Every structure is written in C-alpha cells, then in structure tokens.
C-alpha positions in Angstrom: -31.1 -117.0 23.5 -31.8 -120.6 22.4 -34.2 -121.5 19.5 -33.9 -121.7 15.7 -33.8 -118.0 14.9 -33.7 -118.2 11.2 -37.3 -119.5 11.3 -38.5 -116.3 12.9 -37.9 -114.2 9.8 -41.1 -115.0 7.9 -43.3 -115.1 11.0 -42.2 -111.6 12.1 -41.9 -110.0 8.6 -45.4 -108.5 8.6 -47.6 -107.1 11.3 -49.3 -109.9 13.2 -52.9 -109.7 14.2 -53.6 -108.8 17.8 -55.2 -112.2 18.3 -52.0 -114.0 17.3 -49.9 -111.7 19.5 -52.1 -112.4 22.5 -52.0 -116.1 21.9 -48.2 -116.0 21.6 -47.8 -114.0 24.8 -50.2 -116.3 26.7 -47.8 -119.1 25.9 -44.7 -117.4 27.1 -43.1 -119.2 30.0 -41.1 -118.1 32.9 -37.6 -119.4 33.8 -39.3 -122.0 36.1 -41.4 -123.2 33.2 -44.8 -122.1 34.6 -47.1 -119.9 32.5 -46.6 -116.2 33.3 -49.3 -115.2 35.8 -51.5 -112.2 35.6 -51.8 -112.0 31.8 -55.5 -112.2 31.1 -56.2 -111.4 27.4 -59.5 -110.6 25.7 -60.0 -110.2 22.0 -62.9 -108.5 20.4 -64.0 -106.2 17.6 -62.4 -103.2 19.4 -59.0 -104.9 19.4 -59.3 -105.7 15.7 -60.2 -102.1 15.0 -57.1 -101.0 16.9 -55.1 -103.4 14.8 -56.5 -101.9 11.6 -55.6 -98.5 12.8 -52.1 -99.6 13.5 -51.7 -101.1 10.0 -52.8 -97.8 8.5 -50.5 -95.8 10.6 -47.5 -98.0 10.0 -47.3 -96.8 6.4 -47.2 -93.2 7.3 -44.0 -91.2 7.4 -43.0 -90.4 11.0 -43.0 -86.9 12.3 -40.2 -85.2 14.2 -42.7 -83.6 16.6 -43.8 -86.8 18.2 -47.0 -87.1 16.1 -49.3 -90.0 16.4 -47.7 -92.2 13.8 -44.1 -92.0 15.2 -45.1 -93.5 18.6 -47.0 -96.3 17.0 -44.3 -97.6 14.8 -43.7 -101.3 15.4 -46.2 -101.3 18.2 -47.4 -104.7 17.1 -43.9 -106.3 17.4 -44.1 -109.0 19.9 -42.1 -107.9 22.9 -41.7 -110.8 25.4 -40.2 -108.4 28.0 -43.3 -106.2 28.4 -46.8 -106.7 29.8 -48.0 -103.7 27.8 -50.5 -104.1 24.9 -49.7 -101.1 22.7 -51.7 -102.7 19.8 -54.8 -101.9 21.9 -53.8 -98.6 23.5 -50.5 -96.7 23.4 -49.1 -93.9 25.5 -48.0 -90.8 23.4 -46.9 -88.4 26.2 -45.6 -88.7 29.7 -46.0 -85.9 32.3 -43.8 -86.7 35.2 -43.8 -85.0 38.6 -41.1 -86.2 41.0 -39.7 -85.5 44.4 -36.3 -86.9 45.1 -36.0 -88.0 48.7 -32.3 -88.8 49.4 -32.9 -89.6 53.1 -35.3 -92.4 52.3 -33.8 -93.2 48.9 -37.1 -93.1 47.1 -38.8 -91.1 44.3 -42.3 -89.9 45.1 -44.1 -89.3 41.8 -47.1 -88.9 39.6 -46.9 -90.2 36.1 -49.6 -88.6 33.8 -49.9 -90.8 30.7 -51.7 -89.3 27.7 -53.1 -91.9 25.5 -53.2 -91.9 21.8 -56.5 -90.7 20.4 -59.0 -93.1 18.9 -58.5 -96.0 21.3 -61.3 -98.4 22.0 -59.7 -100.5 24.7 -61.2 -100.8 28.2 -57.9 -101.5 29.9 -54.4 -99.9 29.9 -51.6 -102.2 30.9 -48.4 -100.7 32.2 -45.1 -102.3 33.3 -44.0 -101.9 36.9 -41.4 -103.4 39.1 -40.9 -102.7 42.8 -43.2 -99.7 42.6 -45.8 -98.9 45.3 -48.9 -97.7 43.4 -51.0 -95.5 45.7 -53.7 -94.1 43.5 -54.9 -94.0 39.9 -57.2 -91.4 38.4 -58.1 -90.6 34.8 -59.3 -87.6 32.7 -62.0 -88.5 30.2 -62.7 -86.5 27.1 -66.4 -86.0 28.2 -65.2 -83.4 30.8 -64.8 -85.8 33.7 -61.5 -85.0 35.4 -59.7 -86.9 38.2 -62.1 -89.8 38.1 -61.0 -92.6 40.4 -59.9 -95.6 38.3 -59.9 -99.2 39.3 -56.5 -100.8 39.0 -54.8 -104.1 39.9 -51.2 -105.3 40.1 -50.6 -108.7 38.7 -48.4 -111.4 40.0 -44.6 -110.8 40.2 -42.6 -112.3 37.4 -38.8 -112.6 37.7 -37.0 -109.5 36.3 -40.2 -108.4 34.5 -42.0 -107.1 37.6 -45.8 -106.8 37.7 -48.4 -105.7 35.2 -50.4 -102.7 36.3 -53.9 -103.0 34.7 -56.0 -99.8 34.8 -59.7 -99.6 33.8 -60.3 -96.9 31.1 -63.0 -96.0 28.7 -62.8 -95.1 25.0 -63.1 -91.4 26.2 -60.1 -91.6 28.5 -57.4 -89.2 27.5 -55.0 -89.2 30.4 -54.3 -91.6 33.2 -52.6 -90.4 36.4 -50.6 -92.9 38.5 -49.4 -91.8 42.0 -46.6 -94.0 43.2 -43.4 -94.4 45.1 -40.2 -96.2 44.1 -38.4 -98.4 46.5 -34.8 -97.9 47.8 -33.7 -101.0 45.9 -35.2 -99.9 42.6 -32.8 -101.5 40.0 -32.6 -98.5 37.7 -31.7 -96.0 40.5 -28.3 -95.8 42.2 -28.2 -93.7 45.3 -24.6 -92.6 46.1 -23.5 -91.4 49.5 -21.3 -88.3 49.5 -18.1 -90.4 50.0 -18.8 -92.2 46.7 -18.6 -88.9 44.8 -15.6 -86.9 43.6 -16.5 -84.0 45.9 -17.3 -86.1 49.0 -19.8 -83.4 50.2 -23.2 -84.2 48.6 -25.1 -87.3 47.7 -25.8 -88.2 44.1 -28.2 -90.3 42.1 -28.5 -91.5 38.6 -30.8 -93.8 36.7 -30.0 -96.6 34.1 -33.3 -97.5 32.4 -31.9 -99.8 29.6 -33.0 -102.4 29.0 -36.2 -102.9 31.0 -35.5 -100.9 34.2 -37.5 -97.8 33.4 -40.4 -99.6 35.0 -38.6 -99.6 38.4 -38.9 -95.8 38.6 -41.8 -94.9 36.3 -44.9 -96.9 35.5 -44.8 -97.0 31.7 -45.1 -99.2 28.6 -41.6 -100.3 29.0 -40.9 -101.6 25.5 -38.7 -100.0 22.7 -41.7 -100.4 20.3 -43.5 -97.5 22.0 -42.3 -94.0 21.7 -43.6 -90.9 23.6 -42.7 -87.3 24.3 -42.4 -86.2 27.9 -42.1 -83.2 30.3 -41.1 -83.4 33.9 -40.9 -81.3 37.1 -38.3 -82.6 39.5 -37.8 -81.3 43.1 -34.3 -81.9 44.7 -32.3 -80.4 47.6 -31.5 -76.8 46.8 -27.7 -77.4 46.7 -28.0 -80.0 43.9 -28.8 -79.9 40.2 -31.2 -82.2 38.3 -30.6 -83.1 34.7 -32.6 -85.4 32.4 -32.6 -86.8 28.9 -34.3 -83.6 27.8 -33.8 -79.9 27.5 -31.6 -79.1 30.5 -30.6 -76.1 32.7 -27.0 -75.0 32.8 -27.1 -73.5 36.3 -28.6 -74.5 39.6 -32.0 -73.0 40.6 -32.5 -71.3 43.9 -35.3 -73.5 45.0 -34.2 -76.9 43.7 -37.1 -77.2 41.3 -36.3 -78.2 37.7 -38.5 -78.4 34.7 -37.7 -80.5 31.6 -39.1 -81.0 28.1 -38.4 -83.7 25.6 -40.3 -82.8 22.4 -39.0 -85.8 20.3 -40.6 -89.2 20.9 -38.4 -91.7 22.7 -38.7 -95.2 24.0 -38.9 -95.8 27.8 -35.3 -97.1 28.0 -34.0 -93.6 27.1 -35.7 -92.0 30.2 -32.9 -90.7 32.4 -32.4 -88.6 35.5 -29.3 -87.6 37.4 -29.1 -85.4 40.5 -25.9 -84.1 42.1 -23.5 -81.3 42.7 -23.0 -80.5 39.0 -21.5 -77.7 37.0 -21.7 -77.1 33.2 -19.0 -76.2 30.7 -19.7 -75.3 27.1 -17.9 -77.3 24.3 -19.3 -75.1 21.5 -22.6 -73.9 20.1 -24.2 -77.3 20.2 -22.6 -79.2 23.0 -21.3 -79.1 26.6 -20.4 -81.2 29.6 -21.8 -81.6 33.1 -19.8 -83.0 35.9 -18.9 -82.5 39.6 -16.8 -79.4 40.1 -13.7 -81.5 40.8 -14.0 -83.2 37.4 -15.7 -80.7 35.0 -12.5 -79.0 33.7 -10.8 -82.2 33.0 -13.9 -83.5 31.2 -14.2 -80.3 29.1 -10.6 -80.7 28.0 -11.0 -84.4 27.2 -14.1 -83.8 25.1 -12.9 -80.9 23.1 -13.5 -82.7 19.7 -17.2 -83.2 20.3 -18.3 -80.5 17.9 -16.0 -81.9 15.2 -17.6 -85.3 15.8 -21.1 -83.8 15.4 -20.1 -82.2 12.2 -18.6 -85.4 10.8 -21.8 -87.4 11.7 -24.1 -84.8 10.1 -21.9 -84.8 6.9 -22.3 -88.6 6.6 -25.8 -89.3 7.9 -27.9 -86.2 7.9 -28.9 -83.6 10.5 -28.7 -84.1 14.2 -32.3 -84.0 15.3 -32.1 -83.6 19.0 -31.2 -80.0 19.5 -28.2 -80.1 21.8 -25.7 -82.9 22.5 -24.4 -82.7 26.0 -22.4 -85.2 28.2 -22.7 -86.0 31.9 -19.7 -87.5 33.6 -21.0 -89.7 36.4 -19.2 -91.1 39.5 -17.1 -94.2 39.0 -19.9 -96.7 40.0 -21.7 -96.1 36.6 -21.8 -99.7 35.2 -21.2 -98.9 31.5 -18.9 -96.8 29.4 -21.7 -94.7 28.3 -25.5 -94.5 27.9 -26.9 -92.8 24.9 -29.7 -90.9 26.7 -30.9 -88.3 24.1 -29.5 -84.8 24.6 -27.5 -86.0 27.5 -25.1 -88.9 27.2 -24.1 -90.5 30.5 -20.4 -91.3 30.6 -18.0 -93.1 32.8 -15.1 -91.1 34.3 -12.8 -94.0 33.2 -12.6 -92.4 29.8 -10.9 -89.3 31.3 -7.4 -90.6 30.4 -5.8 -87.2 30.2 -4.7 -87.6 26.6 -8.1 -87.7 24.7 -7.3 -91.3 23.6 -10.6 -92.8 24.7 -13.0 -90.4 23.1 -14.2 -93.1 20.7 -16.8 -93.7 23.4 -18.1 -90.2 22.8 -18.3 -90.9 19.1 -20.2 -94.1 19.9 -22.8 -92.4 22.1 -23.2 -89.6 19.6 -23.7 -92.1 16.8 -26.7 -93.5 18.8 -28.4 -90.2 18.0 -29.0 -91.8 14.6 -28.9 -95.5 15.3 -30.8 -96.5 18.4 -32.3 -93.2 19.4 -33.7 -92.2 16.0 -34.2 -95.6 14.5 -34.7 -98.1 17.3 -34.8 -101.9 17.8 -38.4 -102.8 18.3 -37.6 -105.6 20.7 -34.5 -106.6 22.6 -34.1 -109.6 20.3 -33.2 -107.0 17.7 -30.5 -105.3 19.9 -27.9 -105.5 17.1 -29.9 -103.0 15.1 -29.0 -100.4 17.8 -25.4 -101.4 18.5 -24.0 -102.9 15.3 -25.1 -99.8 13.4 -23.7 -97.5 16.1 -20.3 -99.2 16.1 -20.2 -98.8 12.3 -21.2 -95.1 12.6 -18.7 -94.6 15.5 -15.8 -95.8 13.4 -16.8 -93.8 10.4 -16.9 -90.7 12.6 -13.5 -91.5 14.1 -12.1 -92.0 10.5 -13.5 -88.6 9.5 -12.0 -86.8 12.5 -8.7 -88.8 13.2 -8.0 -90.7 10.0 -8.5 -94.2 8.6 -5.4 -95.8 10.4 -7.0 -94.8 13.8 -10.4 -96.3 12.8 -8.8 -99.5 11.6 -7.1 -99.9 15.0 -10.5 -99.7 16.6 -11.9 -102.2 14.2 -9.1 -104.7 14.9 -9.5 -104.4 18.6 -13.2 -104.9 18.1 -12.5 -108.1 16.1 -10.5 -109.4 19.1 -13.3 -108.6 21.4 -15.7 -110.5 19.2 -13.5 -113.5 19.0 -13.0 -113.5 22.8 -16.8 -113.4 23.4 -17.5 -116.1 20.9 -14.7 -118.2 22.4 -16.3 -117.8 25.8 -19.9 -118.5 24.6 -19.0 -121.2 22.2 -19.1 -120.9 18.4 -22.3 -122.9 18.1 -24.1 -120.9 20.8 -27.4 -119.3 19.8 -26.1 -116.3 21.8 -23.7 -115.6 19.0 -26.4 -115.0 16.4 -27.5 -111.4 15.6 -31.2 -112.0 15.9 -31.9 -113.4 19.4 -34.6 -115.3 21.2 -34.6 -113.9 24.8 -37.9 -115.2 25.9 -37.8 -116.1 29.5 -34.4 -114.4 30.0 -33.3 -111.0 31.1 -32.6 -108.9 27.9 -29.3 -107.9 29.5 -28.2 -111.5 28.6 -28.2 -110.4 24.9 -26.0 -107.3 25.4 -22.6 -108.9 24.4 -19.9 -108.0 21.9 -21.8 -110.1 19.3 -24.5 -107.4 18.8 -21.8 -104.7 18.7 -19.0 -106.2 16.7 -20.7 -108.9 14.6 -23.3 -106.3 13.7 -20.5 -103.8 12.8 -18.7 -106.4 10.6 -22.0 -107.3 8.8 -22.4 -103.6 7.8 -18.8 -103.3 6.8 -19.3 -106.4 4.7 -22.2 -104.8 2.9 -20.2 -101.6 2.5 -17.4 -103.5 0.8 -19.7 -105.4 -1.5 -21.9 -102.4 -2.5 -19.2 -99.7 -2.4 -19.0 -97.0 0.3 -20.7 -94.3 -1.8 -23.8 -96.4 -2.3 -23.8 -97.7 1.2 -23.6 -94.2 2.7 -26.6 -93.1 0.5 -28.5 -96.2 1.8 -27.8 -95.4 5.4 -28.7 -91.7 5.1 -32.0 -92.7 3.4 -32.6 -95.4 6.1 -32.3 -92.8 8.9 -34.5 -90.4 7.1 -37.1 -92.9 6.2 -37.5 -94.5 9.6 -36.7 -91.6 11.8 -38.5 -91.9 15.2 -39.6 -95.4 14.5 -38.8 -98.8 15.9 -37.9 -101.8 13.6 -37.4 -105.5 13.9 -34.6 -107.3 12.2 -37.1 -108.7 9.7 -38.1 -105.1 8.9 -34.5 -104.1 8.2 -33.9 -107.2 6.1 -37.0 -106.5 4.0 -35.9 -102.9 3.5 -32.3 -103.9 2.7 -33.4 -106.5 0.1 -35.9 -104.1 -1.5 -33.3 -101.3 -1.9 -29.6 -101.9 -1.8 -29.7 -105.6 -2.3 -32.4 -105.6 -5.0 -29.4 -106.6 -7.1 -29.8 -110.4 -6.5 -26.1 -111.1 -7.2 -25.1 -108.6 -4.5 -27.6 -110.1 -2.1 -26.2 -113.6 -2.7 -22.7 -112.2 -2.1 -23.6 -110.9 1.3 -25.4 -114.1 2.6 -27.6 -112.4 5.2 -28.8 -115.8 6.4 -25.3 -116.7 7.7 -24.6 -113.3 9.2 -27.9 -112.8 11.0 -29.5 -116.1 11.7 -26.5 -118.5 12.2 -24.1 -118.6 15.1 -20.3 -118.0 15.1 -18.1 -115.9 12.8 -19.2 -115.9 9.2 -16.8 -117.1 6.5 -17.1 -113.8 4.7 -15.7 -111.8 7.7 -13.9 -108.6 6.3 -10.2 -108.7 6.5 -8.6 -105.6 8.1 -4.9 -104.7 7.9 -3.1 -102.1 10.0 0.4 -100.9 9.4 0.3 -99.3 12.9 -0.5 -102.7 14.6 2.1 -104.4 12.4 4.8 -102.3 14.0 3.3 -103.1 17.4 3.4 -106.8 16.6 7.0 -106.5 15.7 7.9 -105.1 19.1 5.8 -107.7 20.8 7.6 -110.4 19.0 10.9 -108.9 20.0 10.0 -108.8 23.7 8.7 -112.4 23.7 11.9 -113.4 22.0 13.9 -112.0 24.9 14.5 -108.4 24.2 14.4 -106.2 27.3 11.4 -103.9 27.5 13.6 -100.8 27.7 14.9 -101.6 24.2 11.5 -101.6 22.5 10.5 -98.8 20.2 7.3 -97.6 21.8 7.6 -93.8 21.7 4.4 -92.1 20.8 2.2 -95.2 21.3 -1.5 -94.5 21.8 -3.9 -96.4 24.1 -4.8 -98.6 21.2 -1.3 -99.6 20.4 -0.7 -100.4 24.1 -3.9 -102.5 24.1 -2.7 -104.4 21.1 0.6 -105.1 22.8 -0.9 -106.1 26.1 -3.5 -108.4 24.5 -0.8 -110.1 22.5 1.4 -111.0 25.5 1.7 -114.7 26.4 -0.8 -116.2 28.7 1.9 -117.5 31.0 4.8 -115.2 32.0 7.5 -115.4 34.7 7.5 -112.8 37.4 10.8 -111.3 36.2 9.4 -110.7 32.8 6.3 -109.1 34.2 8.6 -107.0 36.4 10.6 -105.9 33.4 7.5 -104.6 31.6 6.1 -102.9 34.7 9.4 -101.2 35.6 9.8 -99.9 32.1 6.2 -98.9 31.2 4.6 -98.4 34.7 1.5 -100.4 33.9 0.5 -101.0 37.5 0.4 -97.2 38.1 -1.3 -96.3 34.9 -4.1 -93.8 35.1 -5.6 -95.1 31.9 -8.3 -97.6 32.9 -8.2 -99.5 29.6 -4.5 -100.1 29.8 -4.6 -100.9 33.6 -7.5 -103.4 33.1 -5.6 -105.2 30.3 -2.5 -105.3 32.5 -4.3 -106.6 35.6 -5.7 -109.5 33.6 -2.1 -110.7 33.2 -1.4 -109.9 36.9 -4.2 -112.2 38.0 -3.4 -114.9 35.4 0.2 -115.1 36.6 -0.1 -114.3 40.3 2.0 -111.2 40.0 1.7 -110.1 43.6 3.5 -106.7 43.4 0.4 -105.4 41.5 -2.2 -106.9 43.9 -2.8 -103.6 45.8 -3.5 -101.9 42.5 -5.9 -104.7 41.5 -7.8 -104.3 44.8 -8.0 -100.5 44.3 -9.3 -101.0 40.8 -12.0 -103.4 41.8 -13.2 -101.3 44.7 -12.8 -98.0 42.9 -14.9 -98.4 39.7 -18.2 -100.1 38.8 -17.8 -100.4 35.0 -18.8 -103.9 34.0 -16.5 -104.0 31.0 -13.5 -104.1 33.3 -14.9 -105.9 36.4 -16.5 -108.8 34.6 -13.3 -110.3 33.1 -11.2 -109.6 36.2 -13.7 -111.3 38.5 -14.0 -114.2 36.1 -10.2 -114.6 36.0 -10.0 -114.5 39.8 -12.8 -117.0 40.2 -11.0 -119.5 38.0 -8.8 -120.7 40.9 -9.5 -121.5 44.5 -7.1 -118.8 45.8 -8.4 -116.3 43.3 -12.0 -116.9 44.2 -11.2 -116.4 47.9 -9.4 -113.1 47.1 -12.3 -112.0 44.8 -14.9 -112.6 47.5 -12.9 -110.7 50.1 -12.6 -107.7 47.8 -16.2 -108.0 46.7 -17.4 -107.8 50.3 -16.1 -104.3 50.4 -16.9 -103.3 46.9 -20.5 -104.6 46.5 -22.2 -101.8 48.4 -20.6 -99.3 46.0 -21.6 -101.1 42.8 -24.7 -100.4 40.7 -27.4 -103.2 41.0 -26.6 -104.3 37.4 -22.9 -104.7 38.3 -23.6 -106.5 41.6 -26.0 -108.9 39.9 -23.3 -109.8 37.3 -20.6 -110.3 39.9 -23.0 -112.3 42.1 -23.4 -114.8 39.3 -19.7 -115.0 38.6 -18.8 -115.6 42.2 -21.6 -118.0 42.8 -23.2 -116.1 45.6 -26.0 -113.7 46.2 -24.4 -112.4 49.4 -20.9 -111.0 49.3 -18.4 -113.3 50.8 -20.9 -116.2 50.8 
C-alpha cells in the first residue's frame, strides 16, 4: 500500500475519461516490475460514447430491481485488480449452470452473461484465474443465437489470473462461456467427509472476496460492477446446495437446485456451499443452515437475530434483501463471517454456548447496508465497507444489549487497532484508510486498520455532529447510494456537501489526517468502560500477587475475560500460569476467543502443559484471526518455528487456500515443513 495517498483525492474525485483510465492501466506494473501482459487497449469514438452514457447514468437514482443504472455505478473507477473494462461494456445479469463434481473436485459450468443494452464495444473482457475455457458463444439481438465467438486468454499475472477477451458486436446481448474450474481453484474449498461434523459426506464452500470469484466463474471481477443472477446447480442427491440468493429449506429428491438473486451484487458476493445441511427457522425473516450435528446449537446461539434485524432497520432503514439467513460452515472456513447477501457464511468458532460472540452476526447483518448495499468501488476503498460495518455493528449491539456492552467491543477494537499499527509501524502506508494496492493482492489491505480506524473516524464524526444528525446522515446515505459502488473520494465529497457543509465542523473532523495519513489520529475518541475498570482492578490484584481463586470474576462475559487475558504481563512464570489455568480452566475452554488469547501466553512463555491444546487448536480450525498471531508467535523462536512447521505439516491440507497462503508466508516456506 505504498504511495502518497492524499494526492489521489482530486484525481479520483470525478469520473475519468476512458482514455485516461486505459493509459493508467497500461502503466500498471506487476510485482516483478514488468508491464502487465495481455492488456491491449484501443480508444475510439465508441468508447467515448460509452463514457458519455456512463456519466449520464451516474446521476440517476439506483433501482432496487437491478436496473441499468445500479449496475453501472462507479464503473469508471480505476480498479487495478481487474482486467475488465466496464466503461466500455458491462455485465448486468449472470445465468449460471453448474455441475458439482466431488470426485474430481471441479465445477463444470456455463456462465451466460447478459450485457447492458446500448454498448458499442467490439470486445468483452472478463477476469479468469485457473479456469479452463472450452467454448464461447453469443446471442446477438438480430436473431442470431449461439454464434461461435472468437476468444483469447491473455498471459498469466500473479494473483490476478488471465484476461478472457471475447469478440462481440454492438448487437450482442448475451455471451455464453463453457468452462471448468480446477481442483486448486482458490475460492473453492473441497472438504473430505472426515473434515465435517458428520464425517459422512463431503462438503464444499466458496470464498469469493476479494478477487477470487474469477477462480470459479468467468466474470467482471470488480466491486464497481453489479449484476443480478440466477443459477441451476446439480449436486449429489444426498446433499443440499445453497447460494447467496433465494434458498431452499429442504433437500430436493434429484439434487438439482435453482436460485435467484434479484438485487444487483458485485462479484465478490457470489457464494455457493454444498453439504449435508438442515435448516432451522429463527423467525419470520431469518433462519440458520448447518450440518445436522450442529444446527440445533446454532439455532440456539443465534436466537437474537430477529432483534438485531429490527434494531438495524430502526436505525438505518429497511432491510432490502428479503431474508437474512446464516450458514454455519465447517471449522476450516478462514474468516469469522462472510456477508454473502441473504446467506451469511459463519465460522463454528462463534458457537460458544453462551451467545457471547454474536456480535459477529450483528457485523455480517450490518453489511446488508454497508458493503452489500453501498459498496467500495475498488479494494483501495475497503474501509468504506468495513469501517461503516463495524460502526453499524456496535450501534446494533447497543440497541439490543445496551451501551456498556457496545463500549466493551469498542475498547477491544481499539486494542486490535493499536496492535496492528504496532506490527505494521505507525508510519506505514498500510495504516492509512485509503490505500494504494497496485501490484499487490487486495487481501494485503484487509487489516484492522480498515475496520477499526474506519469505525473510530465515523464515531469521531458522530461525536462532533451529534448522534441524531449523524444517524439521519447515514440513513440518507444508504438510501441515496443504494445498490451503487463508491470511492473514498465520492464519500468525502458527499460528506462535505452535506453533514460537513458547516466549515467549522469540517475543520474539527480533519478528514485529511484520518483518511490520508498513517497512524492513529490525534483526535481519536476516548472511550471509558466501568465494566473494564472493574476487570482492570482484578488484573492489577493478580499481577500484584493475589491468587487467582481470590479474584472477583463471577458473571464475567467473554469480553471481560479477553480484557483480562490481553492485560496479562508478557512474561509470566510457570507457576503463575498454572495458577490461572487451574482456577479458570483456560486450556480446556470451549470458547475459541478465550482459548486463542490464552494460547498466545502459552507460546510466549513456553507453558508446556497447554501444548497439546495448542496443537489441537492449530489443527482443528482454519480461522485466520486465530491462526495468524499464533503462528507468528511460534515463528519468533527457533524451537517455536520447528514446532510450528511440524504442526503445519499435518494442518495445511485441512486449511483453506487463503489460510495456507498466509501461514506459508509466516513460516517462510511454500511447502509444509520446508
């Protein structure tokens, strides 16, 4: 994320011409410093006409039904992570026909891409990565159907894949791409039966964010382009398929499932899961899917989901996606949750048995407004998705559980932010909100900076403007830009023309420091928590020599325990660790958040009685939030690195490709044990 980001504001504030966009992209360079191959650009009158159409459309109010203007919003934003040229021609609807082949671990499919009317381009460029394209045909508006279309795959670019260039005409309405995914497609994890809760049937799930949709569907893989979709998916009869769409609640007899997503979404929200699933209702608007062995626990854990939906609608307007359901995935899922519309994907590590980790549900639900409804136009603007969502999450939690609860979450988030900035360095460009990820995988920008620094900026604005005014601003923001994609510059312009039209208020916020400069701003909001003050008193008593059994910890929630564990000294003697463990049973905790925080101290202090639990934890889950810091801690010493590599040799085959890639980098090897 290097570069002077503050200088980008003026240059990205208005829609650039297609000519300027093409020249900018031509100059993009790969990690090795060579120009990106396979990007041949041509500019002519037709392209300029397409740009004029884009500018006219950009001023229209978006439509909830996926109308033409919604999908084109921000299509001219320069996305360095996509080969697509939506300024010339954009996809407005995807028809997907898939066969799931568990034996060969491939998806056999046809993607039928309906193009936005009025195009004048003679080429459609799609993003692909590790896809075998077998045939391309097109339907032209002059009545010609199934016409063989010339196509070419460009050179491979690290982590971006290959551009698929397809010859079209101004009359082309639909392009059909017949293709197969590969077993190692980065978005798709194929699980053997023994990796599931039931141990009887295989499982697969996809993770398209940030730019992995192209590994299982040829598409314009940029958040600047939105499209509706429908799909037919064929799976083994004993399994159920679900997608980020309207879903069944029971298995079909023949294993054929049909889906419909009527609202326009960006490609990173395409999602598919197939497994032995059951459904339980949580109320009129929500439910949960999970394996039979897990589904009842999950339904109990998520009982407050309908209350969260009601709280969010009260604050920020109607939920626009129909239903809100949750799918609990096997433990290898690399994230806490993924906000796939209509069907949040969630890690089983939040099933703590006491409903103490459901802030994750509030977070993914909040994405139904921030991220899914109003979307970052490029991955440089990732904070627009996540900073807003953390703010909404904590407001939802405050509505449902009270302000003291939400303030505990905010303080823990502040600790996460400080730890991340400490690791990256306070002067690192990676600690800015607006990023420059050219030549880098966008996953590099998905740190706590986007989440927590973004949250605290919005909280700072709320404090300066007043909650009532800020709530009205946010509700108008979600209504005004519904089903559109925005850049940071777009948001700043909107903010300055509305809420911060009061110049004095704008000066007080200092957006320049918050958005375009690294580190923690001097105007960071101060948060106080009486609950944590009591925890800190007990922590001080223990560090002062009081036995763990004498501490007043009755009724502590997960968040209080996290505050306590995070506050423990870096270095502790074995007998002191044993005192804590014997009293509170940290090593045997079934709460993944508490166990992960404890295991950090276990590794740091070489507390060998907990090593078996450490190994079970590292081999039993795939959530990066927990694995990344533990592997980093282990890799800090020679003995720890040897232990980490030994464990990783067993664990790597069970990890999602995203998790494996991260741990590969930490351990300095691309082959486990190397």
